[in-house]
DSSP file (Angstrom, degrees, kcal/mol; ACC not computed):
  #  RESIDUE AA STRUCTURE BP1 BP2  ACC     N-H-->O    O-->H-N    N-H-->O    O-->H-N    TCO  KAPPA ALPHA  PHI   PSI    X-CA   Y-CA   Z-CA
    1    1 A X     >        0   0    0      0, 0.0     4,-2.3     0, 0.0     5,-0.2   0.000 360.0 360.0 360.0 -39.0    0.0    0.0    0.0
    2    2 A X  H  >  +     0   0    0      2,-0.2     4,-2.2     1,-0.2     5,-0.1   0.836 360.0  54.1 -60.6 -33.0    2.9    2.3    0.7
    3    3 A X  H  > S+     0   0    0      2,-0.2     4,-2.4     1,-0.2    -1,-0.2   0.881 108.4  49.2 -67.8 -40.8    4.2    1.7   -2.7
    4    4 A X  H  > S+     0   0    0      2,-0.2     4,-2.5     1,-0.2    -2,-0.2   0.920 111.2  49.0 -64.0 -43.9    0.8    2.6   -4.1
    5    5 A X  H  X S+     0   0    0     -4,-2.3     4,-2.3     1,-0.2    -2,-0.2   0.878 110.3  51.0 -69.2 -36.2    0.7    5.8   -2.1
    6    6 A X  H  X S+     0   0    0     -4,-2.2     4,-2.4     2,-0.2    -1,-0.2   0.909 111.1  48.6 -64.9 -40.8    4.3    6.8   -3.2
    7    7 A X  H  X S+     0   0    0     -4,-2.4     4,-2.4     2,-0.2    -2,-0.2   0.920 111.7  50.6 -64.7 -39.6    3.3    6.2   -6.8
    8    8 A X  H  X S+     0   0    0     -4,-2.5     4,-2.2     2,-0.2    -2,-0.2   0.912 110.0  48.6 -62.2 -42.5    0.2    8.3   -6.2
    9    9 A X  H  X S+     0   0    0     -4,-2.3     4,-2.6     2,-0.2    -1,-0.2   0.909 110.6  50.9 -62.9 -47.1    2.2   11.1   -4.7
   10   10 A X  H  X S+     0   0    0     -4,-2.4     4,-2.3     1,-0.2    -1,-0.2   0.884 111.6  47.8 -62.0 -37.4    4.7   11.1   -7.6
   11   11 A X  H  X S+     0   0    0     -4,-2.4     4,-2.6     2,-0.2    -2,-0.2   0.883 112.1  51.0 -68.0 -39.2    1.7   11.3  -10.1
   12   12 A X  H  X S+     0   0    0     -4,-2.2     4,-2.6     2,-0.2    -2,-0.2   0.900 111.9  45.7 -65.1 -42.7    0.2   14.1   -8.1
   13   13 A X  H  X S+     0   0    0     -4,-2.6     4,-2.3     2,-0.2    -2,-0.2   0.910 112.5  49.6 -67.7 -41.1    3.4   16.0   -8.1
   14   14 A X  H  X S+     0   0    0     -4,-2.3     4,-2.2     2,-0.2    -2,-0.2   0.883 112.6  49.1 -60.4 -42.7    4.1   15.4  -11.8
   15   15 A X  H  X S+     0   0    0     -4,-2.6     4,-2.2     2,-0.2    -2,-0.2   0.916 110.9  50.4 -66.4 -39.1    0.5   16.6  -12.5
   16   16 A X  H  X S+     0   0    0     -4,-2.6     4,-2.9     2,-0.2    -2,-0.2   0.927 110.3  48.5 -61.4 -44.2    1.0   19.6  -10.4
   17   17 A X  H  X S+     0   0    0     -4,-2.3     4,-2.8     1,-0.2    -1,-0.2   0.896 112.1  49.9 -60.6 -41.8    4.2   20.5  -12.2
   18   18 A X  H  X S+     0   0    0     -4,-2.2     4,-2.0     2,-0.2    -1,-0.2   0.879 111.2  48.4 -60.9 -40.3    2.5   20.0  -15.6
   19   19 A X  H  X S+     0   0    0     -4,-2.2     4,-2.6     2,-0.2    -2,-0.2   0.904 112.9  48.5 -68.9 -44.4   -0.4   22.3  -14.5
   20   20 A X  H  X S+     0   0    0     -4,-2.9     4,-2.7     1,-0.2    -2,-0.2   0.927 110.9  49.7 -62.4 -48.1    2.2   24.9  -13.3
   21   21 A X  H  X S+     0   0    0     -4,-2.8     4,-2.5     2,-0.2    -1,-0.2   0.865 110.9  50.3 -62.3 -36.4    4.1   24.7  -16.5
   22   22 A X  H  X S+     0   0    0     -4,-2.0     4,-3.0     2,-0.2    -2,-0.2   0.941 111.0  50.4 -66.9 -44.4    0.9   25.1  -18.6
   23   23 A X  H  X S+     0   0    0     -4,-2.6     4,-2.3     1,-0.2    -2,-0.2   0.892 111.4  46.4 -54.4 -44.4    0.0   28.1  -16.5
   24   24 A X  H  X S+     0   0    0     -4,-2.7     4,-3.0     2,-0.2     5,-0.2   0.912 113.6  49.7 -67.3 -42.8    3.4   29.7  -17.0
   25   25 A X  H  X S+     0   0    0     -4,-2.5     4,-2.6     1,-0.2    -2,-0.2   0.930 109.8  50.3 -65.2 -38.3    3.2   28.9  -20.7
   26   26 A X  H  X S+     0   0    0     -4,-3.0     4,-2.2     2,-0.2    -1,-0.2   0.940 111.3  48.8 -64.1 -42.6   -0.3   30.5  -21.0
   27   27 A X  H  X S+     0   0    0     -4,-2.3     4,-2.1     2,-0.2    -2,-0.2   0.943 111.7  49.9 -58.3 -46.8    0.9   33.6  -19.2
   28   28 A X  H  X S+     0   0    0     -4,-3.0     4,-2.4     1,-0.2    -1,-0.2   0.875 110.0  50.1 -58.9 -38.4    3.9   33.8  -21.5
   29   29 A X  H  X S+     0   0    0     -4,-2.6     4,-1.9    -5,-0.2    -1,-0.2   0.856 110.2  51.1 -71.4 -33.3    1.7   33.4  -24.5
   30   30 A X  H  X S+     0   0    0     -4,-2.2     4,-1.8    -5,-0.2    -2,-0.2   0.893 111.1  46.9 -72.0 -34.8   -0.5   36.2  -23.1
   31   31 A X  H  X S+     0   0    0     -4,-2.1     4,-2.9     2,-0.2    -2,-0.2   0.924 112.9  50.6 -69.8 -42.9    2.4   38.6  -22.6
   32   32 A X  H  X S+     0   0    0     -4,-2.4     4,-2.7     1,-0.2    -1,-0.2   0.894 108.7  50.5 -63.7 -36.3    3.7   37.8  -26.1
   33   33 A X  H  X S+     0   0    0     -4,-1.9     4,-2.3     2,-0.2    -1,-0.2   0.917 111.0  49.9 -67.4 -40.8    0.3   38.5  -27.7
   34   34 A X  H  X S+     0   0    0     -4,-1.8     4,-2.4     2,-0.2    -2,-0.2   0.925 111.5  48.5 -62.2 -44.2    0.2   41.8  -25.9
   35   35 A X  H  X S+     0   0    0     -4,-2.9     4,-2.7     1,-0.2    -2,-0.2   0.901 110.4  51.9 -64.1 -41.7    3.6   42.6  -27.1
   36   36 A X  H  X S+     0   0    0     -4,-2.7     4,-2.1     2,-0.2    -1,-0.2   0.885 110.5  46.3 -56.7 -46.9    2.6   41.6  -30.6
   37   37 A X  H  X S+     0   0    0     -4,-2.3     4,-2.3     2,-0.2    -2,-0.2   0.911 113.0  51.1 -61.7 -45.1   -0.4   43.9  -30.5
   38   38 A X  H  X S+     0   0    0     -4,-2.4     4,-2.2     1,-0.2    -2,-0.2   0.944 110.4  49.3 -60.8 -48.0    1.7   46.8  -29.1
   39   39 A X  H  X S+     0   0    0     -4,-2.7     4,-3.0     1,-0.2    -1,-0.2   0.898 108.1  54.2 -61.2 -38.8    4.3   46.3  -31.9
   40   40 A X  H  X S+     0   0    0     -4,-2.1     4,-2.1     1,-0.2    -1,-0.2   0.889 109.2  47.7 -65.6 -38.8    1.6   46.3  -34.5
   41   41 A X  H  X S+     0   0    0     -4,-2.3     4,-2.4     2,-0.2    -1,-0.2   0.889 110.8  51.1 -62.7 -38.5    0.3   49.6  -33.3
   42   42 A X  H  X S+     0   0    0     -4,-2.2     4,-2.6     2,-0.2    -2,-0.2   0.904 110.8  48.3 -63.9 -45.6    3.7   51.0  -33.3
   43   43 A X  H  X S+     0   0    0     -4,-3.0     4,-2.4     2,-0.2    -1,-0.2   0.897 110.6  51.0 -63.3 -38.0    4.3   49.8  -36.8
   44   44 A X  H  X S+     0   0    0     -4,-2.1     4,-2.2     2,-0.2    -2,-0.2   0.926 112.0  47.7 -62.5 -44.1    0.9   51.3  -38.0
   45   45 A X  H  X S+     0   0    0     -4,-2.4     4,-2.6     2,-0.2    -2,-0.2   0.904 111.6  51.2 -61.8 -40.5    1.9   54.7  -36.3
   46   46 A X  H  X S+     0   0    0     -4,-2.6     4,-2.6     1,-0.2    -2,-0.2   0.889 109.2  49.6 -63.4 -41.8    5.4   54.5  -38.0
   47   47 A X  H  X S+     0   0    0     -4,-2.4     4,-2.4     2,-0.2    -1,-0.2   0.914 111.6  49.2 -68.9 -39.7    3.8   53.9  -41.4
   48   48 A X  H  X S+     0   0    0     -4,-2.2     4,-2.4     1,-0.2    -2,-0.2   0.934 112.2  47.4 -68.8 -41.6    1.5   56.8  -41.0
   49   49 A X  H  X S+     0   0    0     -4,-2.6     4,-2.6     2,-0.2    -1,-0.2   0.897 110.3  53.1 -63.0 -37.2    4.3   59.1  -39.9
   50   50 A X  H  X S+     0   0    0     -4,-2.6     4,-2.3     2,-0.2    -2,-0.2   0.928 110.3  48.4 -59.1 -42.7    6.4   57.9  -42.9
   51   51 A X  H  X S+     0   0    0     -4,-2.4     4,-2.3     1,-0.2    -2,-0.2   0.896 111.1  49.1 -64.9 -41.9    3.5   58.8  -45.2
   52   52 A X  H  X S+     0   0    0     -4,-2.4     4,-2.5     2,-0.2    -1,-0.2   0.882 110.9  49.5 -64.6 -40.1    3.1   62.2  -43.6
   53   53 A X  H  X S+     0   0    0     -4,-2.6     4,-1.9     2,-0.2    -2,-0.2   0.890 109.8  53.2 -71.1 -35.3    6.9   63.0  -43.9
   54   54 A X  H  X S+     0   0    0     -4,-2.3     4,-2.5     2,-0.2    -2,-0.2   0.908 109.4  47.3 -61.1 -44.0    6.7   61.9  -47.6
   55   55 A X  H  X S+     0   0    0     -4,-2.3     4,-2.5     1,-0.2    -2,-0.2   0.932 112.6  51.1 -62.3 -42.2    3.8   64.4  -48.2
   56   56 A X  H  X S+     0   0    0     -4,-2.5     4,-2.1     1,-0.2    -2,-0.2   0.859 109.9  47.7 -62.8 -34.7    5.9   66.9  -46.4
   57   57 A X  H  X S+     0   0    0     -4,-1.9     4,-2.5     2,-0.2    -1,-0.2   0.909 111.7  50.5 -70.7 -44.2    8.9   66.3  -48.5
   58   58 A X  H  X S+     0   0    0     -4,-2.5     4,-2.5     1,-0.2    -2,-0.2   0.909 111.7  48.8 -64.9 -40.5    6.8   66.4  -51.7
   59   59 A X  H  X S+     0   0    0     -4,-2.5     4,-1.9     1,-0.2    -1,-0.2   0.894 111.9  48.3 -62.8 -42.5    5.3   69.7  -50.6
   60   60 A X  H  X S+     0   0    0     -4,-2.1     4,-2.4     2,-0.2    -2,-0.2   0.890 110.2  51.5 -63.0 -42.9    8.7   71.2  -49.8
   61   61 A X  H  X S+     0   0    0     -4,-2.5     4,-2.7     1,-0.2    -2,-0.2   0.891 110.8  48.5 -66.0 -38.5   10.2   70.1  -53.2
   62   62 A X  H  X S+     0   0    0     -4,-2.5     4,-2.0     2,-0.2    -1,-0.2   0.863 110.4  50.5 -71.5 -29.9    7.2   71.7  -55.0
   63   63 A X  H  X S+     0   0    0     -4,-1.9     4,-2.8     2,-0.2    -2,-0.2   0.878 111.6  49.0 -68.4 -35.6    7.7   75.0  -53.1
   64   64 A X  H  X S+     0   0    0     -4,-2.4     4,-2.9     2,-0.2     5,-0.2   0.957 110.6  50.8 -62.7 -47.8   11.4   74.9  -53.9
   65   65 A X  H  X S+     0   0    0     -4,-2.7     4,-2.2     1,-0.2    -2,-0.2   0.957 112.7  46.3 -50.2 -52.8   10.6   74.3  -57.6
   66   66 A X  H  X S+     0   0    0     -4,-2.0     4,-2.4     2,-0.2    -2,-0.2   0.906 110.2  53.0 -55.3 -48.5    8.2   77.3  -57.4
   67   67 A X  H  X S+     0   0    0     -4,-2.8     4,-2.6     1,-0.2    -1,-0.2   0.925 108.4  50.9 -57.0 -46.0   10.7   79.5  -55.7
   68   68 A X  H  X S+     0   0    0     -4,-2.9     4,-2.4     1,-0.2    -1,-0.2   0.867 110.1  48.7 -65.1 -35.6   13.3   78.8  -58.4
   69   69 A X  H  X S+     0   0    0     -4,-2.2     4,-3.0    -5,-0.2    -1,-0.2   0.915 111.7  48.5 -63.9 -41.5   10.9   79.7  -61.1
   70   70 A X  H  X S+     0   0    0     -4,-2.4     4,-2.5     2,-0.2    -2,-0.2   0.862 111.5  50.7 -64.9 -35.6    9.9   82.8  -59.4
   71   71 A X  H  X S+     0   0    0     -4,-2.6     4,-2.6    -5,-0.2     5,-0.2   0.947 113.1  46.1 -68.9 -45.9   13.7   83.7  -58.9
   72   72 A X  H  X S+     0   0    0     -4,-2.4     4,-1.8     1,-0.2    -2,-0.2   0.906 113.6  48.7 -63.5 -40.4   14.4   83.0  -62.6
   73   73 A X  H  X S+     0   0    0     -4,-3.0     4,-2.1     2,-0.2    -1,-0.2   0.914 113.4  46.7 -62.7 -43.5   11.4   85.0  -63.6
   74   74 A X  H  X S+     0   0    0     -4,-2.5     4,-2.8     1,-0.2    -2,-0.2   0.894 109.9  52.8 -58.3 -45.3   12.4   87.8  -61.4
   75   75 A X  H  X S+     0   0    0     -4,-2.6     4,-2.0     2,-0.2    -1,-0.2   0.856 108.9  50.6 -57.8 -42.8   16.0   87.7  -62.6
   76   76 A X  H  X S+     0   0    0     -4,-1.8     4,-2.5     2,-0.2    -1,-0.2   0.898 110.0  51.6 -62.4 -46.2   14.7   88.0  -66.2
   77   77 A X  H  X S+     0   0    0     -4,-2.1     4,-2.6     2,-0.2    -2,-0.2   0.939 108.6  49.8 -58.3 -50.5   12.5   91.0  -65.2
   78   78 A X  H  X S+     0   0    0     -4,-2.8     4,-2.9     1,-0.2    -2,-0.2   0.909 110.6  49.2 -63.7 -41.5   15.5   92.8  -63.6
   79   79 A X  H  X S+     0   0    0     -4,-2.0     4,-2.5     2,-0.2    -1,-0.2   0.906 111.3  50.4 -62.6 -40.0   17.6   92.3  -66.7
   80   80 A X  H  X S+     0   0    0     -4,-2.5     4,-2.3     2,-0.2    -2,-0.2   0.909 110.5  48.2 -61.2 -42.9   14.8   93.5  -68.8
   81   81 A X  H  X S+     0   0    0     -4,-2.6     4,-2.5     2,-0.2     5,-0.2   0.908 112.9  50.3 -60.2 -47.3   14.4   96.7  -66.6
   82   82 A X  H  X S+     0   0    0     -4,-2.9     4,-2.3     1,-0.2    -2,-0.2   0.900 109.9  49.6 -62.2 -39.6   18.3   97.2  -66.8
   83   83 A X  H  X S+     0   0    0     -4,-2.5     4,-2.5     2,-0.2    -1,-0.2   0.934 111.8  48.2 -60.5 -46.0   18.2   96.9  -70.5
   84   84 A X  H  X S+     0   0    0     -4,-2.3     4,-2.7     1,-0.2    -2,-0.2   0.878 110.8  50.1 -59.0 -42.6   15.4   99.4  -70.7
   85   85 A X  H  X S+     0   0    0     -4,-2.5     4,-2.8     2,-0.2    -1,-0.2   0.882 111.3  49.2 -65.5 -39.8   17.1  101.8  -68.4
   86   86 A X  H  X S+     0   0    0     -4,-2.3     4,-2.7     2,-0.2    -2,-0.2   0.938 110.9  49.4 -68.1 -41.1   20.4  101.6  -70.5
   87   87 A X  H  X S+     0   0    0     -4,-2.5     4,-2.5     2,-0.2    -2,-0.2   0.966 113.5  47.6 -66.9 -48.7   18.5  102.1  -73.7
   88   88 A X  H  X S+     0   0    0     -4,-2.7     4,-2.6     1,-0.2    -2,-0.2   0.897 112.3  48.6 -52.5 -47.4   16.8  105.2  -72.0
   89   89 A X  H  X S+     0   0    0     -4,-2.8     4,-2.6     2,-0.2    -1,-0.2   0.911 110.3  51.4 -56.3 -45.9   20.1  106.5  -70.8
   90   90 A X  H  X S+     0   0    0     -4,-2.7     4,-2.9     1,-0.2    -2,-0.2   0.920 111.4  49.0 -59.9 -46.4   21.6  106.0  -74.3
   91   91 A X  H  X S+     0   0    0     -4,-2.5     4,-2.8     1,-0.2     5,-0.2   0.933 110.8  49.5 -64.5 -43.1   18.6  108.0  -75.8
   92   92 A X  H  X S+     0   0    0     -4,-2.6     4,-2.6     2,-0.2     5,-0.2   0.951 113.2  46.1 -61.4 -46.4   19.0  110.8  -73.3
   93   93 A X  H  X S+     0   0    0     -4,-2.6     4,-2.1     1,-0.2    -1,-0.2   0.931 114.6  46.7 -57.1 -45.3   22.6  111.1  -73.9
   94   94 A X  H  X S+     0   0    0     -4,-2.9     4,-1.3    -5,-0.2    -1,-0.2   0.862 112.8  50.7 -65.1 -35.1   22.1  111.0  -77.6
   95   95 A X  H  X S+     0   0    0     -4,-2.8     4,-2.2    -5,-0.2     3,-0.2   0.919 108.3  52.6 -68.2 -44.0   19.3  113.6  -77.4
   96   96 A X  H  < S+     0   0    0     -4,-2.6    -2,-0.2     1,-0.2    -1,-0.2   0.921 111.5  46.3 -62.3 -45.0   21.4  116.0  -75.3
   97   97 A X  H  < S+     0   0    0     -4,-2.1    -1,-0.2    -5,-0.2    -2,-0.2   0.797 119.1  38.1 -63.4 -30.6   24.1  115.9  -77.8
   98   98 A X  H  < S+     0   0    0     -4,-1.3     2,-0.3    -3,-0.2    -2,-0.2   0.630 118.3  35.1-103.5 -16.1   22.0  116.4  -80.8
   99   99 A X  S  < S-     0   0    0     -4,-2.2     2,-0.1    -5,-0.1     5,-0.0  -0.866  76.6-107.9-135.2 165.2   19.3  119.0  -79.5
  100  100 A X     >  -     0   0    0     -2,-0.3     4,-0.5     1,-0.1     3,-0.1  -0.382  42.0-104.6 -86.1 174.9   18.9  121.8  -77.3
  101  101 A X  T  4 S+     0   0    0      1,-0.2     3,-0.5     2,-0.2    -1,-0.1   0.828 118.5  57.8 -75.3 -24.3   17.0  121.4  -74.1
  102  102 A X  T  4 S+     0   0    0      1,-0.2    -1,-0.2     3,-0.0    -3,-0.0   0.879 108.4  47.5 -69.8 -35.5   13.9  123.2  -75.4
  103  103 A X  T  4 S+     0   0    0     -3,-0.1     2,-0.5     2,-0.0    -1,-0.2   0.538  88.4 107.1 -77.5  -8.0   13.6  120.7  -78.3
  104  104 A X     <  +     0   0    0     -4,-0.5     2,-0.5    -3,-0.5   -12,-0.0  -0.597  40.8 173.3 -86.3 124.7   14.0  117.7  -76.2
  105  105 A X        -     0   0    0     -2,-0.5     2,-0.6     2,-0.0    -2,-0.0  -0.990  19.6-148.4-124.7 130.7   11.0  115.5  -75.5
  106  106 A X        -     0   0    0     -2,-0.5     2,-0.7     2,-0.0    -2,-0.0  -0.859   5.7-161.4-104.0 122.6   11.4  112.2  -73.6
  107  107 A X        -     0   0    0     -2,-0.6     2,-0.3     0, 0.0    -2,-0.0  -0.895  10.5-161.1-101.8 108.9    9.1  109.4  -74.5
  108  108 A X        -     0   0    0     -2,-0.7     2,-0.0     1,-0.1     3,-0.0  -0.705  26.8-106.2 -89.8 141.7    9.1  106.7  -71.8
  109  109 A X        -     0   0    0     -2,-0.3     3,-0.1     1,-0.1    -1,-0.1  -0.397  18.9-134.8 -65.4 143.6    7.8  103.3  -72.6
  110  110 A X  S    S+     0   0    0      1,-0.2     2,-0.4     2,-0.1    -1,-0.1   0.932  92.7  16.6 -62.7 -46.9    4.4  102.5  -71.1
  111  111 A X        -     0   0    0      1,-0.1    -1,-0.2    22,-0.1     3,-0.1  -0.993  62.1-156.5-132.4 132.4    5.6   99.0  -69.9
  112  112 A X  S    S-     0   0    0     -2,-0.4     2,-0.3     1,-0.3    -1,-0.1   0.888  81.6  -7.0 -76.9 -38.9    9.1   97.9  -69.6
  113  113 A X  S    S-     0   0    0     19,-0.0     2,-0.8   -29,-0.0    -1,-0.3  -0.970  80.3 -96.9-152.6 160.4    8.3   94.2  -69.9
  114  114 A X        +     0   0    0     -2,-0.3     3,-0.3     1,-0.1    17,-0.0  -0.759  40.2 170.2 -88.0 117.1    5.2   92.1  -70.0
  115  115 A X        +     0   0    0     -2,-0.8    -1,-0.1    17,-0.2    16,-0.1  -0.068  48.8  97.4-111.8  32.1    4.5   90.8  -66.6
  116  116 A X        +     0   0    0      4,-0.1    -1,-0.2     3,-0.0     5,-0.1   0.442  54.3 114.8-103.4   1.9    1.1   89.4  -67.2
  117  117 A X  S >> S-     0   0    0     -3,-0.3     3,-1.3     1,-0.1     4,-0.8  -0.163  81.6-101.8 -68.1 167.3    2.1   85.7  -67.7
  118  118 A X  H 3> S+     0   0    0      1,-0.3     4,-0.6     2,-0.2     3,-0.2   0.744 117.0  63.7 -62.8 -28.3    1.1   82.9  -65.4
  119  119 A X  H 34 S+     0   0    0      1,-0.2    -1,-0.3     2,-0.2     3,-0.2   0.757 103.9  48.5 -69.4 -21.4    4.5   82.8  -63.7
  120  120 A X  H X4 S+     0   0    0     -3,-1.3     3,-1.3     1,-0.2    -1,-0.2   0.694  96.8  69.2 -86.2 -21.4    4.0   86.3  -62.4
  121  121 A X  H 3< S+     0   0    0     -4,-0.8     3,-0.2     1,-0.3    -1,-0.2   0.699 106.5  38.2 -74.5 -14.9    0.6   85.7  -61.1
  122  122 A X  T 3< S+     0   0    0     -4,-0.6    -1,-0.3    -3,-0.2    -2,-0.1   0.166  86.9 102.0-111.7  17.8    1.9   83.4  -58.3
  123  123 A X  S <> S-     0   0    0     -3,-1.3     4,-0.6     1,-0.2     3,-0.4   0.569  76.0-138.3 -82.4  -2.5    5.0   85.4  -57.6
  124  124 A X  H  >  -     0   0    0      1,-0.2     4,-1.9    -3,-0.2     3,-0.4  -0.256  48.3 -37.1  80.1-169.4    3.7   87.1  -54.4
  125  125 A X  H  > S+     0   0    0      1,-0.2     4,-2.1     2,-0.2    -1,-0.2   0.722 130.5  62.7 -69.4 -20.7    4.2   90.6  -53.3
  126  126 A X  H  > S+     0   0    0     -3,-0.4     4,-0.5     2,-0.2    -1,-0.2   0.934 110.8  38.0 -69.4 -44.6    7.8   90.8  -54.6
  127  127 A X  H >X S+     0   0    0     -4,-0.6     3,-1.3    -3,-0.4     4,-0.6   0.910 113.3  55.5 -70.3 -42.8    6.7   90.3  -58.1
  128  128 A X  H >< S+     0   0    0     -4,-1.9     3,-1.0     1,-0.2    -2,-0.2   0.862 103.4  56.4 -58.6 -38.7    3.6   92.3  -57.8
  129  129 A X  H 3< S+     0   0    0     -4,-2.1    -1,-0.2     1,-0.2    -2,-0.2   0.690 104.2  54.1 -65.8 -16.1    5.6   95.3  -56.6
  130  130 A X  H << S+     0   0    0     -3,-1.3    -1,-0.2    -4,-0.5    -2,-0.2   0.543  83.4 110.6 -94.2 -10.3    7.7   95.2  -59.7
  131  131 A X    <<  -     0   0    0     -3,-1.0     2,-0.3    -4,-0.6   -17,-0.1  -0.399  57.9-147.8 -71.8 139.7    4.7   95.4  -62.1
  132  132 A X              0   0    0    -19,-0.3   -17,-0.2     1,-0.2    -2,-0.1  -0.800 360.0 360.0-105.8 147.2    4.3   98.6  -64.1
  133  133 A X              0   0    0     -2,-0.3    -1,-0.2   -23,-0.0   -22,-0.1   0.429 360.0 360.0  98.4 360.0    0.9  100.1  -65.1
């Protein structure tokens, strides 16, 4: 009978250890599932942030391209103004040498350059300030 009781105690102990191991495995599985859900949320947030950053980069690139176009348009406008001023200066010098002051009539151009194109309409206050007429 004592042998039977010893076997029973060994079985009970083995069963208790198995139950304990199963409980620990179940708790570990629960922790890993929670960790996996958290990592999934973080991945989703990271993907959203990446998309927002890509949109910001695209927007910044477009703004830089527009600024470069405006700079080029403004530089062209300044060159045109400089050319018109040089031409006007040359005409004044020529007029002074060939006529008296009473005969001199200066005809200024109405517009130095055509600034009505689409590249000027989005140029902002800097471009608008340079428009004549």
